[in-house]
N, C-alpha and C positions, 0 to 999 in steps of 0.2 A: 504494500500499499504506499509506504513512504517512497519507495523507488519510483513508482508511477507519478507521485506528486512532484518529485524533483525533476523527472524527465519532462513533465508537463510545463513546469516553470521554465526550464531550459529552452523548450520549444517556443514559448511565448517570447522570451527574451531574444532568441535568434530571429524570429519573425519581425520583431520591432526594429532590430538592427538592420535587417535586409530591406525593410520598408515595403515588402510584398510577401505574399503567402501563396505559393503554388506547389505543385506536386514534386518539383525537383529542388525544394528548399534545402534539404539536408544531405544531398548527394555527396558533396565534397567532404563533409565532415564524417559521413558514414564510413568511407574508406579508411580514414585515419583512425576511427574508433576500432574498426576490425583489426587493423595493424597493432594498435595498443593492446588489445585483448590477447592477440597471439603472442606478442612480444612478452607480455607478463606471464603467460601461462593460462590456459583456458580453465575456468572453474575456480579461480582465486580472486575474489572480488577486491580485497584490499591491495593485492599486487597490481591491479589494473591502474591504480593511481600512480604507481611507480612507472608502469608501462606508458601511461599518458605523458608523463614528464619526459621520458626517454624519447618518445615519438616527437613531442614538441621541440625538444632540444635538437634532435636529428633534422627536423624540418627547417628550423632556423639556421642551422649550420649549412644545410643544403642551399638555402636561399643566398647565403653569403658566398658560397663557393661557386655554384652553377647558375644562380639567378632564380627568380620567382617562378618562371615558366616550367622549369624542370625540378622544382623542389619535391613534388610528390614522387617523382621517379627515384630520387635519392632515398626517400623513406622506404619505398618498396624494395630497393636494392639492399638496404640494411635488413629488411625482413627476410629476404631470400637467403642472405648470408647467415642470419641467425637460425633459420630453419635447418640449414645444412649442418650446423655445428651443435645446436641445442634445440632439438625437436620439441621438447617439453616447454620451451620458453626460458627466459632468463631466471625467473623465480619459480619455475615448475620443478617438480621432483624428478627423480630418475625414472626413465621409462624402461620397462622390461617387456620382452617378447614372451607371450604365453603360447603354449601349444594348443592348437584348436582341436 
């Protein structure tokens, strides 16, 4: 219940800042949210805060290095590299293969 309330308030604030409300309002933020969840480890709500800070920092460094047009590409490149070396996320536990 609290989560839905917070998300609703965030949506209203975003619509007020964008000065319009249409179906594609949150597309650019949705991709970054998915990256933050995967970076922190899926299923760890408190770790998502750390993941969001890591993604925000990575995006700002990408803006400085390659420009604002290619900043999302830098964020997804970091995600791909992270998935190669830490599939459970930075704050996720160790993954084990189980026999099916």
